[in-house]
Predicted model as a PDB file, atoms N, CA, C, CB and O in Angstrom, pLDDT in the B-factor column:
MODEL        1                                                                  
ATOM      1  N   MET A   1     140.510 169.099 165.294  1.00 64.00           N  
ATOM      2  CA  MET A   1     139.740 169.082 166.523  1.00 64.00           C  
ATOM      3  C   MET A   1     138.448 168.308 166.289  1.00 64.00           C  
ATOM      4  CB  MET A   1     139.444 170.520 167.013  1.00 64.00           C  
ATOM      5  O   MET A   1     137.739 168.588 165.323  1.00 64.00           O  
ATOM      6  N   PRO A   2     138.124 167.344 167.145  1.00 76.00           N  
ATOM      7  CA  PRO A   2     136.902 166.562 166.986  1.00 76.00           C  
ATOM      8  C   PRO A   2     135.650 167.437 167.101  1.00 76.00           C  
ATOM      9  CB  PRO A   2     136.855 165.448 168.027  1.00 76.00           C  
ATOM     10  O   PRO A   2     135.637 168.461 167.783  1.00 76.00           O  
ATOM     11  N   ILE A   3     134.627 167.001 166.422  1.00 85.00           N  
ATOM     12  CA  ILE A   3     133.339 167.682 166.476  1.00 85.00           C  
ATOM     13  C   ILE A   3     132.429 166.898 167.421  1.00 85.00           C  
ATOM     14  CB  ILE A   3     132.700 167.812 165.044  1.00 85.00           C  
ATOM     15  O   ILE A   3     132.611 165.693 167.599  1.00 85.00           O  
ATOM     16  N   THR A   4     131.469 167.563 168.017  1.00 90.00           N  
ATOM     17  CA  THR A   4     130.546 166.902 168.933  1.00 90.00           C  
ATOM     18  C   THR A   4     129.166 166.759 168.298  1.00 90.00           C  
ATOM     19  CB  THR A   4     130.448 167.682 170.251  1.00 90.00           C  
ATOM     20  O   THR A   4     128.837 167.443 167.328  1.00 90.00           O  
ATOM     21  N   ALA A   5     128.371 165.861 168.862  1.00 92.00           N  
ATOM     22  CA  ALA A   5     127.003 165.682 168.394  1.00 92.00           C  
ATOM     23  C   ALA A   5     126.215 166.979 168.535  1.00 92.00           C  
ATOM     24  CB  ALA A   5     126.313 164.552 169.168  1.00 92.00           C  
ATOM     25  O   ALA A   5     125.391 167.300 167.679  1.00 92.00           O  
ATOM     26  N   ALA A   6     126.461 167.723 169.603  1.00 94.00           N  
ATOM     27  CA  ALA A   6     125.762 168.996 169.819  1.00 94.00           C  
ATOM     28  C   ALA A   6     126.118 170.014 168.742  1.00 94.00           C  
ATOM     29  CB  ALA A   6     126.100 169.564 171.204  1.00 94.00           C  
ATOM     30  O   ALA A   6     125.260 170.784 168.313  1.00 94.00           O  
ATOM     31  N   GLU A   7     127.376 170.025 168.301  1.00 92.00           N  
ATOM     32  CA  GLU A   7     127.781 170.951 167.238  1.00 92.00           C  
ATOM     33  C   GLU A   7     127.123 170.585 165.911  1.00 92.00           C  
ATOM     34  CB  GLU A   7     129.310 170.953 167.082  1.00 92.00           C  
ATOM     35  O   GLU A   7     126.702 171.463 165.158  1.00 92.00           O  
ATOM     36  N   ILE A   8     127.034 169.294 165.630  1.00 93.00           N  
ATOM     37  CA  ILE A   8     126.370 168.844 164.408  1.00 93.00           C  
ATOM     38  C   ILE A   8     124.901 169.235 164.445  1.00 93.00           C  
ATOM     39  CB  ILE A   8     126.520 167.317 164.231  1.00 93.00           C  
ATOM     40  O   ILE A   8     124.357 169.748 163.467  1.00 93.00           O  
ATOM     41  N   GLU A   9     124.267 168.988 165.580  1.00 96.00           N  
ATOM     42  CA  GLU A   9     122.853 169.358 165.712  1.00 96.00           C  
ATOM     43  C   GLU A   9     122.660 170.854 165.531  1.00 96.00           C  
ATOM     44  CB  GLU A   9     122.308 168.923 167.077  1.00 96.00           C  
ATOM     45  O   GLU A   9     121.699 171.278 164.890  1.00 96.00           O  
ATOM     46  N   SER A  10     123.540 171.647 166.074  1.00 96.00           N  
ATOM     47  CA  SER A  10     123.441 173.101 165.951  1.00 96.00           C  
ATOM     48  C   SER A  10     123.551 173.548 164.493  1.00 96.00           C  
ATOM     49  CB  SER A  10     124.530 173.777 166.790  1.00 96.00           C  
ATOM     50  O   SER A  10     122.796 174.414 164.052  1.00 96.00           O  
ATOM     51  N   LEU A  11     124.475 172.970 163.753  1.00 95.00           N  
ATOM     52  CA  LEU A  11     124.634 173.324 162.338  1.00 95.00           C  
ATOM     53  C   LEU A  11     123.377 172.959 161.550  1.00 95.00           C  
ATOM     54  CB  LEU A  11     125.868 172.613 161.734  1.00 95.00           C  
ATOM     55  O   LEU A  11     122.915 173.736 160.714  1.00 95.00           O  
ATOM     56  N   ILE A  12     122.833 171.789 161.817  1.00 97.00           N  
ATOM     57  CA  ILE A  12     121.622 171.366 161.125  1.00 97.00           C  
ATOM     58  C   ILE A  12     120.443 172.240 161.547  1.00 97.00           C  
ATOM     59  CB  ILE A  12     121.323 169.881 161.409  1.00 97.00           C  
ATOM     60  O   ILE A  12     119.623 172.623 160.712  1.00 97.00           O  
ATOM     61  N   ARG A  13     120.358 172.551 162.821  1.00 98.00           N  
ATOM     62  CA  ARG A  13     119.259 173.379 163.335  1.00 98.00           C  
ATOM     63  C   ARG A  13     119.263 174.773 162.702  1.00 98.00           C  
ATOM     64  CB  ARG A  13     119.354 173.499 164.863  1.00 98.00           C  
ATOM     65  O   ARG A  13     118.201 175.353 162.476  1.00 98.00           O  
ATOM     66  N   ASP A  14     120.450 175.311 162.417  1.00 97.00           N  
ATOM     67  CA  ASP A  14     120.529 176.622 161.761  1.00 97.00           C  
ATOM     68  C   ASP A  14     119.814 176.602 160.412  1.00 97.00           C  
ATOM     69  CB  ASP A  14     121.997 177.041 161.572  1.00 97.00           C  
ATOM     70  O   ASP A  14     119.168 177.581 160.037  1.00 97.00           O  
ATOM     71  N   ALA A  15     119.925 175.496 159.685  1.00 97.00           N  
ATOM     72  CA  ALA A  15     119.302 175.384 158.370  1.00 97.00           C  
ATOM     73  C   ALA A  15     117.854 174.904 158.438  1.00 97.00           C  
ATOM     74  CB  ALA A  15     120.103 174.445 157.507  1.00 97.00           C  
ATOM     75  O   ALA A  15     117.045 175.217 157.564  1.00 97.00           O  
ATOM     76  N   PHE A  16     117.537 174.147 159.478  1.00 98.00           N  
ATOM     77  CA  PHE A  16     116.199 173.553 159.627  1.00 98.00           C  
ATOM     78  C   PHE A  16     115.685 173.819 161.042  1.00 98.00           C  
ATOM     79  CB  PHE A  16     116.230 172.013 159.331  1.00 98.00           C  
ATOM     80  O   PHE A  16     115.644 172.904 161.865  1.00 98.00           O  
ATOM     81  N   PRO A  17     115.293 175.060 161.333  1.00 98.00           N  
ATOM     82  CA  PRO A  17     114.954 175.432 162.714  1.00 98.00           C  
ATOM     83  C   PRO A  17     113.746 174.703 163.297  1.00 98.00           C  
ATOM     84  CB  PRO A  17     114.702 176.894 162.777  1.00 98.00           C  
ATOM     85  O   PRO A  17     113.635 174.595 164.518  1.00 98.00           O  
ATOM     86  N   GLN A  18     112.848 174.207 162.468  1.00 97.00           N  
ATOM     87  CA  GLN A  18     111.650 173.521 162.968  1.00 97.00           C  
ATOM     88  C   GLN A  18     111.791 171.999 162.958  1.00 97.00           C  
ATOM     89  CB  GLN A  18     110.445 173.920 162.137  1.00 97.00           C  
ATOM     90  O   GLN A  18     110.850 171.295 163.324  1.00 97.00           O  
ATOM     91  N   ALA A  19     112.927 171.492 162.555  1.00 98.00           N  
ATOM     92  CA  ALA A  19     113.121 170.051 162.390  1.00 98.00           C  
ATOM     93  C   ALA A  19     113.212 169.318 163.719  1.00 98.00           C  
ATOM     94  CB  ALA A  19     114.368 169.787 161.583  1.00 98.00           C  
ATOM     95  O   ALA A  19     113.597 169.883 164.743  1.00 98.00           O  
ATOM     96  N   GLN A  20     112.847 168.048 163.670  1.00 98.00           N  
ATOM     97  CA  GLN A  20     113.136 167.115 164.756  1.00 98.00           C  
ATOM     98  C   GLN A  20     114.488 166.506 164.406  1.00 98.00           C  
ATOM     99  CB  GLN A  20     111.993 166.000 164.929  1.00 98.00           C  
ATOM    100  O   GLN A  20     114.623 165.845 163.376  1.00 98.00           O  
ATOM    101  N   ILE A  21     115.484 166.722 165.251  1.00 98.00           N  
ATOM    102  CA  ILE A  21     116.846 166.293 164.950  1.00 98.00           C  
ATOM    103  C   ILE A  21     117.370 165.424 166.082  1.00 98.00           C  
ATOM    104  CB  ILE A  21     117.773 167.511 164.726  1.00 98.00           C  
ATOM    105  O   ILE A  21     117.285 165.786 167.256  1.00 98.00           O  
ATOM    106  N   THR A  22     117.910 164.274 165.711  1.00 98.00           N  
ATOM    107  CA  THR A  22     118.570 163.390 166.666  1.00 98.00           C  
ATOM    108  C   THR A  22     119.955 163.086 166.112  1.00 98.00           C  
ATOM    109  CB  THR A  22     117.740 162.069 166.911  1.00 98.00           C  
ATOM    110  O   THR A  22     120.081 162.624 164.978  1.00 98.00           O  
ATOM    111  N   VAL A  23     120.995 163.340 166.902  1.00 97.00           N  
ATOM    112  CA  VAL A  23     122.362 163.023 166.500  1.00 97.00           C  
ATOM    113  C   VAL A  23     122.968 162.137 167.576  1.00 97.00           C  
ATOM    114  CB  VAL A  23     123.218 164.321 166.283  1.00 97.00           C  
ATOM    115  O   VAL A  23     122.923 162.462 168.763  1.00 97.00           O  
ATOM    116  N   GLN A  24     123.533 161.020 167.153  1.00 95.00           N  
ATOM    117  CA  GLN A  24     124.172 160.091 168.082  1.00 95.00           C  
ATOM    118  C   GLN A  24     125.600 159.822 167.634  1.00 95.00           C  
ATOM    119  CB  GLN A  24     123.374 158.769 168.178  1.00 95.00           C  
ATOM    120  O   GLN A  24     125.918 159.881 166.446  1.00 95.00           O  
ATOM    121  N   GLY A  25     126.444 159.530 168.595  1.00 90.00           N  
ATOM    122  CA  GLY A  25     127.839 159.217 168.325  1.00 90.00           C  
ATOM    123  C   GLY A  25     128.707 159.979 169.299  1.00 90.00           C  
ATOM    124  O   GLY A  25     128.400 161.118 169.652  1.00 90.00           O  
ATOM    125  N   ASP A  26     129.785 159.361 169.735  1.00 72.00           N  
ATOM    126  CA  ASP A  26     130.598 160.035 170.745  1.00 72.00           C  
ATOM    127  C   ASP A  26     132.100 159.874 170.538  1.00 72.00           C  
ATOM    128  CB  ASP A  26     130.234 159.522 172.097  1.00 72.00           C  
ATOM    129  O   ASP A  26     132.888 160.155 171.442  1.00 72.00           O  
ATOM    130  N   ASP A  27     132.499 159.419 169.345  1.00 78.00           N  
ATOM    131  CA  ASP A  27     133.937 159.253 169.136  1.00 78.00           C  
ATOM    132  C   ASP A  27     134.578 160.456 168.445  1.00 78.00           C  
ATOM    133  CB  ASP A  27     134.194 158.007 168.321  1.00 78.00           C  
ATOM    134  O   ASP A  27     135.781 160.453 168.184  1.00 78.00           O  
ATOM    135  N   GLY A  28     133.786 161.477 168.149  1.00 76.00           N  
ATOM    136  CA  GLY A  28     134.323 162.690 167.548  1.00 76.00           C  
ATOM    137  C   GLY A  28     134.465 162.646 166.041  1.00 76.00           C  
ATOM    138  O   GLY A  28     134.831 163.652 165.434  1.00 76.00           O  
ATOM    139  N   GLN A  29     134.186 161.508 165.416  1.00 77.00           N  
ATOM    140  CA  GLN A  29     134.324 161.417 163.967  1.00 77.00           C  
ATOM    141  C   GLN A  29     133.179 160.698 163.264  1.00 77.00           C  
ATOM    142  CB  GLN A  29     135.592 160.732 163.642  1.00 77.00           C  
ATOM    143  O   GLN A  29     132.899 160.986 162.100  1.00 77.00           O  
ATOM    144  N   HIS A  30     132.520 159.777 163.938  1.00 84.00           N  
ATOM    145  CA  HIS A  30     131.480 158.957 163.327  1.00 84.00           C  
ATOM    146  C   HIS A  30     130.160 159.189 164.047  1.00 84.00           C  
ATOM    147  CB  HIS A  30     131.865 157.460 163.361  1.00 84.00           C  
ATOM    148  O   HIS A  30     130.065 159.008 165.261  1.00 84.00           O  
ATOM    149  N   PHE A  31     129.144 159.588 163.293  1.00 93.00           N  
ATOM    150  CA  PHE A  31     127.863 159.937 163.891  1.00 93.00           C  
ATOM    151  C   PHE A  31     126.721 159.386 163.052  1.00 93.00           C  
ATOM    152  CB  PHE A  31     127.732 161.457 164.042  1.00 93.00           C  
ATOM    153  O   PHE A  31     126.886 159.036 161.883  1.00 93.00           O  
ATOM    154  N   GLN A  32     125.564 159.323 163.684  1.00 96.00           N  
ATOM    155  CA  GLN A  32     124.314 158.950 163.041  1.00 96.00           C  
ATOM    156  C   GLN A  32     123.320 160.056 163.330  1.00 96.00           C  
ATOM    157  CB  GLN A  32     123.789 157.557 163.542  1.00 96.00           C  
ATOM    158  O   GLN A  32     123.185 160.480 164.478  1.00 96.00           O  
ATOM    159  N   ALA A  33     122.617 160.534 162.304  1.00 97.00           N  
ATOM    160  CA  ALA A  33     121.641 161.604 162.503  1.00 97.00           C  
ATOM    161  C   ALA A  33     120.328 161.257 161.825  1.00 97.00           C  
ATOM    162  CB  ALA A  33     122.180 162.938 161.966  1.00 97.00           C  
ATOM    163  O   ALA A  33     120.298 160.610 160.777  1.00 97.00           O  
ATOM    164  N   GLU A  34     119.253 161.699 162.443  1.00 98.00           N  
ATOM    165  CA  GLU A  34     117.929 161.627 161.832  1.00 98.00           C  
ATOM    166  C   GLU A  34     117.371 163.040 161.831  1.00 98.00           C  
ATOM    167  CB  GLU A  34     116.975 160.624 162.599  1.00 98.00           C  
ATOM    168  O   GLU A  34     117.363 163.722 162.856  1.00 98.00           O  
ATOM    169  N   VAL A  35     116.904 163.468 160.663  1.00 98.00           N  
ATOM    170  CA  VAL A  35     116.347 164.809 160.517  1.00 98.00           C  
ATOM    171  C   VAL A  35     114.969 164.673 159.887  1.00 98.00           C  
ATOM    172  CB  VAL A  35     117.280 165.733 159.654  1.00 98.00           C  
ATOM    173  O   VAL A  35     114.830 164.146 158.784  1.00 98.00           O  
ATOM    174  N   VAL A  36     113.954 165.151 160.597  1.00 98.00           N  
ATOM    175  CA  VAL A  36     112.574 165.114 160.120  1.00 98.00           C  
ATOM    176  C   VAL A  36     112.114 166.554 159.997  1.00 98.00           C  
ATOM    177  CB  VAL A  36     111.637 164.286 161.084  1.00 98.00           C  
ATOM    178  O   VAL A  36     112.047 167.280 160.988  1.00 98.00           O  
ATOM    179  N   ASP A  37     111.794 166.969 158.760  1.00 98.00           N  
ATOM    180  CA  ASP A  37     111.422 168.368 158.549  1.00 98.00           C  
ATOM    181  C   ASP A  37     110.373 168.472 157.445  1.00 98.00           C  
ATOM    182  CB  ASP A  37     112.666 169.218 158.194  1.00 98.00           C  
ATOM    183  O   ASP A  37     110.438 167.760 156.443  1.00 98.00           O  
ATOM    184  N   ALA A  38     109.417 169.358 157.639  1.00 98.00           N  
ATOM    185  CA  ALA A  38     108.339 169.553 156.668  1.00 98.00           C  
ATOM    186  C   ALA A  38     108.859 170.025 155.313  1.00 98.00           C  
ATOM    187  CB  ALA A  38     107.333 170.554 157.205  1.00 98.00           C  
ATOM    188  O   ALA A  38     108.230 169.761 154.288  1.00 98.00           O  
ATOM    189  N   SER A  39     109.981 170.710 155.292  1.00 97.00           N  
ATOM    190  CA  SER A  39     110.528 171.200 154.018  1.00 97.00           C  
ATOM    191  C   SER A  39     110.960 170.063 153.097  1.00 97.00           C  
ATOM    192  CB  SER A  39     111.713 172.119 154.278  1.00 97.00           C  
ATOM    193  O   SER A  39     111.183 170.289 151.908  1.00 97.00           O  
ATOM    194  N   PHE A  40     111.079 168.849 153.623  1.00 98.00           N  
ATOM    195  CA  PHE A  40     111.469 167.704 152.816  1.00 98.00           C  
ATOM    196  C   PHE A  40     110.310 167.135 151.995  1.00 98.00           C  
ATOM    197  CB  PHE A  40     112.037 166.628 153.703  1.00 98.00           C  
ATOM    198  O   PHE A  40     110.530 166.307 151.112  1.00 98.00           O  
ATOM    199  N   ALA A  41     109.103 167.562 152.272  1.00 97.00           N  
ATOM    200  CA  ALA A  41     107.938 167.043 151.554  1.00 97.00           C  
ATOM    201  C   ALA A  41     108.114 167.283 150.053  1.00 97.00           C  
ATOM    202  CB  ALA A  41     106.627 167.711 152.067  1.00 97.00           C  
ATOM    203  O   ALA A  41     108.386 168.401 149.615  1.00 97.00           O  
ATOM    204  N   GLY A  42     107.954 166.214 149.282  1.00 97.00           N  
ATOM    205  CA  GLY A  42     108.066 166.311 147.839  1.00 97.00           C  
ATOM    206  C   GLY A  42     109.488 166.231 147.305  1.00 97.00           C  
ATOM    207  O   GLY A  42     109.686 166.170 146.092  1.00 97.00           O  
ATOM    208  N   MET A  43     110.471 166.231 148.180  1.00 97.00           N  
ATOM    209  CA  MET A  43     111.867 166.134 147.758  1.00 97.00           C  
ATOM    210  C   MET A  43     112.293 164.671 147.709  1.00 97.00           C  
ATOM    211  CB  MET A  43     112.786 166.934 148.711  1.00 97.00           C  
ATOM    212  O   MET A  43     111.821 163.855 148.500  1.00 97.00           O  
ATOM    213  N   SER A  44     113.177 164.347 146.788  1.00 97.00           N  
ATOM    214  CA  SER A  44     113.732 163.000 146.776  1.00 97.00           C  
ATOM    215  C   SER A  44     114.622 162.825 148.003  1.00 97.00           C  
ATOM    216  CB  SER A  44     114.531 162.733 145.463  1.00 97.00           C  
ATOM    217  O   SER A  44     115.081 163.808 148.585  1.00 97.00           O  
ATOM    218  N   ARG A  45     114.861 161.600 148.389  1.00 96.00           N  
ATOM    219  CA  ARG A  45     115.723 161.318 149.536  1.00 96.00           C  
ATOM    220  C   ARG A  45     117.130 161.878 149.302  1.00 96.00           C  
ATOM    221  CB  ARG A  45     115.788 159.797 149.803  1.00 96.00           C  
ATOM    222  O   ARG A  45     117.759 162.392 150.226  1.00 96.00           O  
ATOM    223  N   VAL A  46     117.612 161.777 148.079  1.00 97.00           N  
ATOM    224  CA  VAL A  46     118.946 162.306 147.752  1.00 97.00           C  
ATOM    225  C   VAL A  46     118.991 163.818 147.975  1.00 97.00           C  
ATOM    226  CB  VAL A  46     119.323 161.972 146.284  1.00 97.00           C  
ATOM    227  O   VAL A  46     119.951 164.330 148.550  1.00 97.00           O  
ATOM    228  N   ASN A  47     117.968 164.527 147.529  1.00 98.00           N  
ATOM    229  CA  ASN A  47     117.951 165.982 147.711  1.00 98.00           C  
ATOM    230  C   ASN A  47     117.790 166.374 149.176  1.00 98.00           C  
ATOM    231  CB  ASN A  47     116.826 166.599 146.890  1.00 98.00           C  
ATOM    232  O   ASN A  47     118.343 167.383 149.614  1.00 98.00           O  
ATOM    233  N   GLN A  48     117.040 165.586 149.931  1.00 98.00           N  
ATOM    234  CA  GLN A  48     116.921 165.835 151.367  1.00 98.00           C  
ATOM    235  C   GLN A  48     118.293 165.728 152.019  1.00 98.00           C  
ATOM    236  CB  GLN A  48     115.927 164.840 152.023  1.00 98.00           C  
ATOM    237  O   GLN A  48     118.687 166.595 152.800  1.00 98.00           O  
ATOM    238  N   GLN A  49     119.014 164.669 151.697  1.00 96.00           N  
ATOM    239  CA  GLN A  49     120.325 164.461 152.312  1.00 96.00           C  
ATOM    240  C   GLN A  49     121.330 165.493 151.844  1.00 96.00           C  
ATOM    241  CB  GLN A  49     120.839 163.067 152.004  1.00 96.00           C  
ATOM    242  O   GLN A  49     122.174 165.923 152.630  1.00 96.00           O  
ATOM    243  N   ARG A  50     121.266 165.901 150.589  1.00 95.00           N  
ATOM    244  CA  ARG A  50     122.150 166.968 150.106  1.00 95.00           C  
ATOM    245  C   ARG A  50     121.926 168.255 150.882  1.00 95.00           C  
ATOM    246  CB  ARG A  50     121.929 167.214 148.609  1.00 95.00           C  
ATOM    247  O   ARG A  50     122.876 168.969 151.204  1.00 95.00           O  
ATOM    248  N   ALA A  51     120.662 168.551 151.182  1.00 97.00           N  
ATOM    249  CA  ALA A  51     120.345 169.764 151.934  1.00 97.00           C  
ATOM    250  C   ALA A  51     120.948 169.713 153.337  1.00 97.00           C  
ATOM    251  CB  ALA A  51     118.825 169.957 152.019  1.00 97.00           C  
ATOM    252  O   ALA A  51     121.460 170.715 153.835  1.00 97.00           O  
ATOM    253  N   VAL A  52     120.884 168.553 153.962  1.00 96.00           N  
ATOM    254  CA  VAL A  52     121.465 168.416 155.304  1.00 96.00           C  
ATOM    255  C   VAL A  52     122.987 168.509 155.236  1.00 96.00           C  
ATOM    256  CB  VAL A  52     121.040 167.075 155.950  1.00 96.00           C  
ATOM    257  O   VAL A  52     123.600 169.193 156.056  1.00 96.00           O  
ATOM    258  N   TYR A  53     123.603 167.831 154.270  1.00 92.00           N  
ATOM    259  CA  TYR A  53     125.059 167.904 154.145  1.00 92.00           C  
ATOM    260  C   TYR A  53     125.511 169.342 153.886  1.00 92.00           C  
ATOM    261  CB  TYR A  53     125.549 166.980 153.013  1.00 92.00           C  
ATOM    262  O   TYR A  53     126.550 169.764 154.394  1.00 92.00           O  
ATOM    263  N   ALA A  54     124.740 170.097 153.102  1.00 93.00           N  
ATOM    264  CA  ALA A  54     125.074 171.506 152.854  1.00 93.00           C  
ATOM    265  C   ALA A  54     125.038 172.309 154.149  1.00 93.00           C  
ATOM    266  CB  ALA A  54     124.103 172.120 151.827  1.00 93.00           C  
ATOM    267  O   ALA A  54     125.817 173.246 154.326  1.00 93.00           O  
ATOM    268  N   ALA A  55     124.133 171.941 155.053  1.00 95.00           N  
ATOM    269  CA  ALA A  55     124.029 172.640 156.337  1.00 95.00           C  
ATOM    270  C   ALA A  55     125.269 172.428 157.203  1.00 95.00           C  
ATOM    271  CB  ALA A  55     122.789 172.171 157.091  1.00 95.00           C  
ATOM    272  O   ALA A  55     125.517 173.205 158.125  1.00 95.00           O  
ATOM    273  N   LEU A  56     126.047 171.389 156.918  1.00 91.00           N  
ATOM    274  CA  LEU A  56     127.242 171.109 157.710  1.00 91.00           C  
ATOM    275  C   LEU A  56     128.415 172.021 157.349  1.00 91.00           C  
ATOM    276  CB  LEU A  56     127.650 169.662 157.528  1.00 91.00           C  
ATOM    277  O   LEU A  56     129.472 171.963 157.978  1.00 91.00           O  
ATOM    278  N   LYS A  57     128.224 172.855 156.343  1.00 84.00           N  
ATOM    279  CA  LYS A  57     129.175 173.924 155.991  1.00 84.00           C  
ATOM    280  C   LYS A  57     130.610 173.435 155.857  1.00 84.00           C  
ATOM    281  CB  LYS A  57     129.122 175.015 157.028  1.00 84.00           C  
ATOM    282  O   LYS A  57     131.533 174.034 156.409  1.00 84.00           O  
ATOM    283  N   GLY A  58     130.791 172.351 155.124  1.00 81.00           N  
ATOM    284  CA  GLY A  58     132.129 171.880 154.831  1.00 81.00           C  
ATOM    285  C   GLY A  58     132.805 171.061 155.911  1.00 81.00           C  
ATOM    286  O   GLY A  58     133.979 170.721 155.765  1.00 81.00           O  
ATOM    287  N   LYS A  59     132.115 170.731 156.986  1.00 82.00           N  
ATOM    288  CA  LYS A  59     132.727 169.960 158.069  1.00 82.00           C  
ATOM    289  C   LYS A  59     133.099 168.541 157.643  1.00 82.00           C  
ATOM    290  CB  LYS A  59     131.786 169.901 159.254  1.00 82.00           C  
ATOM    291  O   LYS A  59     133.879 167.874 158.323  1.00 82.00           O  
ATOM    292  N   MET A  60     132.538 168.068 156.505  1.00 77.00           N  
ATOM    293  CA  MET A  60     132.865 166.723 156.022  1.00 77.00           C  
ATOM    294  C   MET A  60     133.797 166.767 154.812  1.00 77.00           C  
ATOM    295  CB  MET A  60     131.585 165.966 155.662  1.00 77.00           C  
ATOM    296  O   MET A  60     134.069 165.725 154.216  1.00 77.00           O  
ATOM    297  N   ASP A  61     134.285 167.929 154.440  1.00 72.00           N  
ATOM    298  CA  ASP A  61     135.077 168.072 153.220  1.00 72.00           C  
ATOM    299  C   ASP A  61     136.491 167.544 153.380  1.00 72.00           C  
ATOM    300  CB  ASP A  61     135.125 169.517 152.803  1.00 72.00           C  
ATOM    301  O   ASP A  61     137.256 168.015 154.222  1.00 72.00           O  
ATOM    302  N   GLY A  62     136.820 166.570 152.568  1.00 66.00           N  
ATOM    303  CA  GLY A  62     138.185 166.078 152.490  1.00 66.00           C  
ATOM    304  C   GLY A  62     138.671 165.351 153.723  1.00 66.00           C  
ATOM    305  O   GLY A  62     137.952 165.237 154.716  1.00 66.00           O  
ATOM    306  N   PRO A  63     139.899 164.859 153.653  1.00 67.00           N  
ATOM    307  CA  PRO A  63     140.469 164.087 154.761  1.00 67.00           C  
ATOM    308  C   PRO A  63     140.720 164.909 156.020  1.00 67.00           C  
ATOM    309  CB  PRO A  63     141.754 163.459 154.323  1.00 67.00           C  
ATOM    310  O   PRO A  63     140.865 164.343 157.103  1.00 67.00           O  
ATOM    311  N   ALA A  64     140.774 166.214 155.898  1.00 65.00           N  
ATOM    312  CA  ALA A  64     141.019 167.065 157.063  1.00 65.00           C  
ATOM    313  C   ALA A  64     139.720 167.571 157.691  1.00 65.00           C  
ATOM    314  CB  ALA A  64     141.892 168.247 156.669  1.00 65.00           C  
ATOM    315  O   ALA A  64     139.758 168.365 158.631  1.00 65.00           O  
ATOM    316  N   GLY A  65     138.565 167.117 157.180  1.00 73.00           N  
ATOM    317  CA  GLY A  65     137.281 167.555 157.721  1.00 73.00           C  
ATOM    318  C   GLY A  65     137.100 167.102 159.162  1.00 73.00           C  
ATOM    319  O   GLY A  65     137.594 166.044 159.553  1.00 73.00           O  
ATOM    320  N   ALA A  66     136.397 167.897 159.943  1.00 76.00           N  
ATOM    321  CA  ALA A  66     136.184 167.582 161.354  1.00 76.00           C  
ATOM    322  C   ALA A  66     135.275 166.371 161.540  1.00 76.00           C  
ATOM    323  CB  ALA A  66     135.593 168.782 162.072  1.00 76.00           C  
ATOM    324  O   ALA A  66     135.326 165.705 162.575  1.00 76.00           O  
ATOM    325  N   LEU A  67     134.455 166.091 160.551  1.00 81.00           N  
ATOM    326  CA  LEU A  67     133.489 164.999 160.631  1.00 81.00           C  
ATOM    327  C   LEU A  67     133.827 163.962 159.564  1.00 81.00           C  
ATOM    328  CB  LEU A  67     132.028 165.525 160.454  1.00 81.00           C  
ATOM    329  O   LEU A  67     133.773 164.253 158.369  1.00 81.00           O  
ATOM    330  N   HIS A  68     134.175 162.759 159.995  1.00 80.00           N  
ATOM    331  CA  HIS A  68     134.596 161.725 159.049  1.00 80.00           C  
ATOM    332  C   HIS A  68     133.408 161.006 158.417  1.00 80.00           C  
ATOM    333  CB  HIS A  68     135.493 160.715 159.745  1.00 80.00           C  
ATOM    334  O   HIS A  68     133.399 160.769 157.209  1.00 80.00           O  
ATOM    335  N   ALA A  69     132.408 160.659 159.220  1.00 85.00           N  
ATOM    336  CA  ALA A  69     131.280 159.887 158.694  1.00 85.00           C  
ATOM    337  C   ALA A  69     129.996 160.273 159.410  1.00 85.00           C  
ATOM    338  CB  ALA A  69     131.537 158.377 158.840  1.00 85.00           C  
ATOM    339  O   ALA A  69     129.958 160.428 160.631  1.00 85.00           O  
ATOM    340  N   LEU A  70     128.939 160.424 158.606  1.00 90.00           N  
ATOM    341  CA  LEU A  70     127.626 160.725 159.169  1.00 90.00           C  
ATOM    342  C   LEU A  70     126.606 159.841 158.460  1.00 90.00           C  
ATOM    343  CB  LEU A  70     127.267 162.250 159.017  1.00 90.00           C  
ATOM    344  O   LEU A  70     126.305 160.034 157.282  1.00 90.00           O  
ATOM    345  N   GLY A  71     126.079 158.868 159.204  1.00 93.00           N  
ATOM    346  CA  GLY A  71     124.955 158.085 158.700  1.00 93.00           C  
ATOM    347  C   GLY A  71     123.734 158.977 158.815  1.00 93.00           C  
ATOM    348  O   GLY A  71     123.490 159.551 159.876  1.00 93.00           O  
ATOM    349  N   LEU A  72     122.965 159.106 157.748  1.00 96.00           N  
ATOM    350  CA  LEU A  72     121.908 160.112 157.727  1.00 96.00           C  
ATOM    351  C   LEU A  72     120.584 159.516 157.289  1.00 96.00           C  
ATOM    352  CB  LEU A  72     122.288 161.259 156.809  1.00 96.00           C  
ATOM    353  O   LEU A  72     120.500 158.861 156.251  1.00 96.00           O  
ATOM    354  N   THR A  73     119.555 159.746 158.082  1.00 97.00           N  
ATOM    355  CA  THR A  73     118.182 159.401 157.729  1.00 97.00           C  
ATOM    356  C   THR A  73     117.395 160.693 157.688  1.00 97.00           C  
ATOM    357  CB  THR A  73     117.553 158.377 158.742  1.00 97.00           C  
ATOM    358  O   THR A  73     117.422 161.473 158.640  1.00 97.00           O  
ATOM    359  N   THR A  74     116.686 160.925 156.576  1.00 98.00           N  
ATOM    360  CA  THR A  74     115.864 162.130 156.448  1.00 98.00           C  
ATOM    361  C   THR A  74     114.472 161.732 156.008  1.00 98.00           C  
ATOM    362  CB  THR A  74     116.488 163.137 155.445  1.00 98.00           C  
ATOM    363  O   THR A  74     114.280 160.734 155.313  1.00 98.00           O  
ATOM    364  N   ARG A  75     113.495 162.540 156.429  1.00 97.00           N  
ATOM    365  CA  ARG A  75     112.111 162.304 155.980  1.00 97.00           C  
ATOM    366  C   ARG A  75     111.249 163.504 156.342  1.00 97.00           C  
ATOM    367  CB  ARG A  75     111.528 161.005 156.615  1.00 97.00           C  
ATOM    368  O   ARG A  75     111.606 164.312 157.199  1.00 97.00           O  
ATOM    369  N   ALA A  76     110.121 163.601 155.680  1.00 97.00           N  
ATOM    370  CA  ALA A  76     109.121 164.591 156.034  1.00 97.00           C  
ATOM    371  C   ALA A  76     108.236 163.987 157.119  1.00 97.00           C  
ATOM    372  CB  ALA A  76     108.281 165.031 154.787  1.00 97.00           C  
ATOM    373  O   ALA A  76     108.088 162.767 157.184  1.00 97.00           O  
ATOM    374  N   PRO A  77     107.649 164.822 157.967  1.00 95.00           N  
ATOM    375  CA  PRO A  77     106.787 164.284 159.029  1.00 95.00           C  
ATOM    376  C   PRO A  77     105.533 163.606 158.472  1.00 95.00           C  
ATOM    377  CB  PRO A  77     106.380 165.402 159.986  1.00 95.00           C  
ATOM    378  O   PRO A  77     104.710 163.105 159.238  1.00 95.00           O  
TER     379      PRO A  77                                                      
ENDMDL                                                                          
END                                                                             
């Protein structure tokens, strides 16, 4: 079943409730997200992105994952 941008935003929001989150994409598999959160301060870009991917709770895992591709930009405000 395809995932929606709103579902992706909701999963990220659960982990980062104060973040500024923008998710774009409408084909059900390929999305672009920007997440700006104060908790990213002092973290490497790789660790910021790992934290966001962890918030997706396995939706990108393997070929059967609901989310095929997520272009991700993260930063602290």
